[in-house]
C-alpha positions in Angstrom: 3.4 23.7 3.5 3.6 20.8 6.0 0.5 19.5 7.7 -0.3 20.9 11.2 -1.4 17.4 12.3 -0.8 13.9 11.1 -3.2 11.1 12.1 -1.7 7.7 11.7 -3.9 4.6 11.8 -2.8 1.0 11.8 -5.5 -1.5 10.8 -4.6 -5.0 11.8 -6.7 -7.4 9.7 -4.7 -10.6 9.5 -7.7 -12.3 11.0 -11.5 -12.3 10.5 -11.6 -8.5 10.7 -10.0 -7.8 7.3 -13.4 -6.9 5.7 -14.1 -4.5 8.6 -10.8 -2.8 7.8 -12.1 -1.9 4.3 -15.3 -0.5 5.9 -13.2 1.6 8.2 -11.2 2.9 5.2 -14.4 3.9 3.4 -15.6 5.7 6.6 -12.3 7.6 6.8 -12.6 8.6 3.2 -15.9 10.4 4.0 -13.7 13.1 5.7 -10.2 12.4 4.2 -7.1 14.5 4.7 -7.4 18.3 4.7 -4.8 21.1 4.2 -4.3 21.0 8.0 -4.5 17.3 8.8 -3.0 14.3 6.9 -4.7 10.9 7.5 -2.2 8.1 6.9 -3.3 4.4 7.2 -1.2 1.3 7.2 -3.3 -1.8 6.4 -2.1 -5.3 7.2 -4.4 -8.0 5.9 -3.7 -11.3 4.2 -4.1 -9.6 0.8 -2.7 -6.1 1.6 0.3 -6.6 3.8 1.8 -3.4 5.2 0.0 -1.2 2.6 0.2 2.5 3.3 -2.3 5.0 2.0 -2.9 8.7 2.5 -6.6 9.0 2.9 -8.2 11.6 0.6 -11.8 12.6 0.5 -14.0 10.4 -1.6 -17.5 9.0 -1.4 -17.1 6.1 -3.9 -16.5 2.8 -2.0 -14.8 1.4 -5.1 -12.0 4.0 -4.8 -10.6 2.2 -1.7 -10.1 -1.1 -3.5 -8.6 0.7 -6.6 -6.2 2.6 -4.3 -5.2 -0.5 -2.4 -4.5 -2.5 -5.6 -2.5 0.4 -7.1 -0.5 0.6 -3.9 0.3 -3.1 -4.1 1.3 -2.8 -7.7 3.5 0.2 -7.0 5.2 -1.7 -4.2 5.9 -4.7 -6.4 7.3 -2.5 -9.1 9.6 -0.8 -6.5 10.8 -4.2 -5.2 11.4 -5.3 -8.8 13.4 -2.2 -9.5 15.5 -2.7 -6.4 16.4 -6.3 -7.5 17.3 -5.0 -11.0 19.6 -2.4 -9.5 21.2 -5.0 -7.2 21.7 -7.4 -10.1 23.4 -4.7 -12.2 25.8 -4.0 -9.4 26.6 -7.5 -8.0 28.8 -10.3 -9.2 26.3 -12.9 -8.0 23.4 -11.4 -10.1 22.2 -14.8 -11.1 20.8 -15.5 -7.6 18.8 -12.2 -7.7 17.6 -12.9 -11.3 16.0 -16.1 -10.1 13.8 -14.1 -7.7 12.8 -11.5 -10.2 10.2 -13.2 -12.3 7.9 -13.7 -9.3 8.0 -10.0 -8.6 6.5 -9.2 -12.0 3.2 -10.9 -11.1 0.9 -9.1 -8.8 -2.5 -10.7 -8.1 -5.1 -7.9 -8.2 
């Protein structure tokens, strides 16, 4: 069943407020999404660029960091898979292959 409401939050932390964004995420997790309301956050900080999370209930502050790092890892794997698919279907695959090694490394 779809959610009755969706609350979308954009946290802009490409400045000295990036730490405050993590505090805000921890506060949102105290309530989290429900069966009626989905809480979706997009976080933009120097470390977590355009990272999307569905906020679930949780009271462990370490959960936020783990979820953010997992989201970054999933995104990097998705980009890596996209380049692999492109290289399999293009004549100029060598140019794509040169980019690929950098996508396997994700700083957590």
